[in-house]
C-alpha positions in Angstrom: -14.3 -26.0 37.2 -16.5 -27.3 34.4 -14.6 -30.0 32.5 -14.8 -28.0 29.2 -12.6 -25.3 30.8 -10.3 -27.3 33.1 -7.3 -26.2 31.0 -8.1 -22.6 31.6 -7.2 -23.1 35.3 -4.5 -20.9 36.9 -5.2 -18.3 34.2 -8.8 -17.9 35.2 -10.5 -18.6 38.5 -13.6 -20.8 38.8 -15.6 -17.7 39.8 -14.4 -15.8 36.8 -15.2 -18.7 34.5 -18.7 -19.0 35.8 -19.2 -15.2 35.6 -18.2 -14.8 32.0 -20.4 -17.7 30.8 -23.5 -15.6 30.6 -21.8 -12.2 30.0 -23.5 -10.9 26.8 -21.3 -9.7 24.0 -22.5 -8.2 20.7 -20.4 -8.6 17.5 -21.2 -6.1 14.7 -19.7 -7.7 11.6 -18.8 -11.4 10.9 -15.6 -10.9 9.0 -12.8 -10.5 11.5 -15.6 -10.9 13.9 -15.9 -14.5 12.9 -12.5 -15.3 14.4 -13.1 -13.2 17.5 -16.4 -15.0 18.1 -14.7 -18.4 18.2 -11.9 -17.1 20.5 -14.5 -15.7 22.8 -16.5 -18.9 22.8 -13.6 -21.2 23.4 -12.4 -19.0 26.3 -15.8 -19.3 28.0 -18.0 -16.4 26.8 -21.1 -18.4 25.8 -23.6 -15.6 25.3 -22.9 -14.1 21.9 -25.0 -12.1 19.4 -23.7 -11.6 15.9 -25.1 -9.2 13.2 -24.0 -9.2 9.5 -25.9 -9.0 6.2 -23.1 -10.5 4.0 -22.7 -13.9 2.5 -19.4 -15.9 2.4 -17.3 -15.3 -0.6 -14.2 -17.1 -1.8 -12.0 -14.1 -1.1 -13.0 -14.3 2.6 -11.3 -17.7 3.1 -7.8 -16.4 3.4 -8.5 -14.8 6.8 -12.1 -15.4 8.0 -13.6 -18.3 9.9 -15.3 -20.1 7.0 -14.8 -23.0 4.6 -15.6 -23.6 0.9 -18.9 -25.3 1.9 -20.0 -22.0 3.4 -19.6 -20.0 0.1 -22.9 -18.1 -0.8 -24.3 -18.9 2.7 -25.0 -16.0 5.0 -22.0 -15.4 7.3 -24.0 -15.3 10.5 -25.7 -18.7 9.8 -22.5 -20.4 8.8 -20.8 -19.0 11.9 -23.6 -20.0 14.2 -23.3 -23.6 12.9 -19.6 -23.6 13.5 -19.9 -22.1 17.0 -22.6 -24.6 18.1 -20.4 -27.4 16.8 -17.8 -26.3 19.4 -20.3 -25.7 22.2 -23.9 -26.9 21.6 -25.1 -25.4 24.9 -23.9 -21.9 24.0 -26.4 -19.1 23.5 -25.6 -17.9 20.0 -28.0 -15.4 18.5 -27.6 -14.2 14.9 -29.2 -11.6 12.7 -28.7 -11.7 9.0 -29.1 -8.0 8.3 -26.9 -4.9 8.2 -26.8 -2.4 11.0 -28.3 0.9 10.0 -28.8 4.3 11.8 -32.4 3.2 12.3 -31.8 -0.2 14.0 -28.6 0.3 16.0 -30.3 1.2 19.2 -32.6 -1.9 18.9 -29.7 -4.3 18.6 -27.2 -3.0 21.2 -29.6 -3.2 24.1 -28.9 -5.8 26.8 -25.2 -6.2 25.9 -22.2 -5.4 28.1 -19.4 -5.3 25.5 -19.6 -4.7 21.8 -17.1 -5.5 19.0 -17.2 -3.1 16.1 -16.0 -5.1 13.2 -18.1 -3.2 10.6 -16.9 -2.1 7.2 -16.4 1.7 7.0 -18.6 2.0 3.9 -20.9 4.5 5.7 -21.3 6.4 9.0 -22.8 3.3 10.7 -19.6 2.2 12.5 -19.3 5.7 14.1 -23.0 5.8 14.9 -22.7 2.3 16.4 -19.9 3.6 18.7 -21.9 6.6 19.8 -25.0 4.6 20.6 -22.9 2.2 22.7 -21.4 5.1 24.5 -24.8 6.4 25.3 -25.7 3.1 26.9 -22.3 2.7 28.7 -21.2 -0.2 26.6 -17.4 -0.4 25.9 -16.6 -1.0 22.2 -13.7 -3.0 20.8 -12.4 -2.0 17.4 -10.1 -4.7 15.9 -8.0 -4.0 12.7 -6.1 -6.6 10.6 -2.6 -5.3 9.8 -1.3 -8.5 8.2 1.5 -9.3 10.5 -0.2 -7.6 13.5 -3.4 -6.4 14.9 -4.5 -3.1 16.2 -7.4 -2.9 18.8 -9.0 0.3 20.2 -11.4 0.4 23.1 -13.9 3.1 22.9 -15.6 3.8 26.2 -16.5 7.5 26.2 -16.2 10.5 24.0 -14.3 11.4 22.0 -14.5 8.3 19.9 -13.1 7.6 16.5 -15.0 10.4 15.0 -12.4 12.6 16.5 -10.0 11.3 13.8 -12.3 12.2 10.9 -11.3 15.1 8.6 -13.6 17.7 7.1 -14.7 16.9 3.6 -13.0 13.5 3.7 -14.6 10.1 3.9 -13.6 8.3 7.2 -12.3 4.8 6.9 -9.9 2.3 8.4 -6.9 4.1 6.9 -7.6 7.1 9.2 -7.3 4.9 12.2 -4.2 3.1 11.2 -2.4 6.3 10.2 -3.3 7.8 13.6 -1.8 4.7 15.3 1.4 4.9 13.3 1.7 8.6 13.9 1.1 8.1 17.7 3.8 5.4 17.8 6.3 7.5 15.9 5.7 10.5 18.2 6.6 8.3 21.2 9.7 6.9 19.5 8.3 3.5 18.6 8.0 3.9 14.8 6.6 0.9 12.9 8.1 1.3 9.4 6.7 -2.0 8.2 3.1 -0.7 8.7 4.0 2.7 7.2 5.4 0.9 4.1 2.2 -1.1 3.7 0.1 2.1 4.0 2.3 3.8 1.3 1.9 0.8 -1.1 -1.9 0.6 -0.4 -2.3 4.3 -1.2 -0.4 3.7 -4.5 -3.2 1.3 -5.5 -5.5 4.4 -5.6 -8.3 2.7 -3.8 -8.8 0.1 -6.5 -8.6 -2.8 -4.1 -9.8 -3.5 -0.5 -7.1 -3.4 2.2 -4.7 -6.3 2.3 -5.2 -8.7 5.2 -3.8 -11.9 6.5 -5.1 -14.8 8.6 -2.2 -14.2 11.0 -3.7 -10.8 12.1 -7.2 -12.2 12.3 -6.2 -14.7 14.9 -4.1 -12.2 16.8 -7.2 -9.9 16.8 -9.2 -12.7 18.2 -6.7 -13.3 21.0 -6.2 -9.6 21.9 -10.0 -8.9 21.8 -10.8 -11.9 24.0 -8.2 -10.8 26.5 -9.5 -7.3 26.6 -13.1 -8.6 26.9 -12.1 -10.7 29.9 -10.3 -7.8 31.5 -13.4 -5.6 31.1 -15.8 -8.3 32.2 -13.9 -8.9 35.4 -13.5 -5.2 36.3 -9.9 -4.7 35.4 -8.4 -1.6 33.8 -7.8 -1.5 30.1 -6.3 1.0 27.7 -8.9 3.2 26.0 -8.8 5.6 23.1 -6.6 7.6 22.3 -4.4 4.7 23.5 -4.6 1.3 21.9 -3.3 -2.2 21.7 -0.8 -3.3 19.0 0.3 -6.9 18.8 2.6 -8.1 16.1 4.9 -11.0 15.2 7.3 -8.6 13.5 10.5 -7.8 15.4 
């Protein structure tokens, strides 16, 4: 096994390690996606494409993969520099732009897994999913729940649009409420998440959702594991099922 990955042994075979090296993954969004990208790269996925039109802000530093020197720099360029400092031989392609209904098809071509870490400020995250479904590309949806992470895998219809409600703007809250309702139905209620949802609703939408670095790194770990399972032909849970990992009892 290549020296860089010798400590991966026993968990990953040499054949698997060689195979994932050139396995192309697309990350839409470089917020929580910035953590996922580093986890993927350190694991051995060396062919990553990242798309995001944002620049780094001070408020990102509590949970995203940036430092104070990156403030006001485009997220994708700051992230590319960091990733190449970890592995200078990796193929890291970045696009400093936002995904739109017009360019989604162009960017998803040639990838075998996509990570949808886009903000739900428009229909684009749902359009991204549907375009990937049309091309047979499984999509990972990671969510930061503070003390835990929620990850959906969308591989075929119905996707997350199934959770949208008529005359109501679809956002991350719809997804998290679906997950808590699903867990409660099966007798595995997560009151700590329900309490955060309640408090967030009481803020009347005046603030973005609360998020912690803890969950970002959990999302990186879970997403990397799922990507490895998909890449090596193993079975994963797909929507309407999901992965929830938490440090809460």
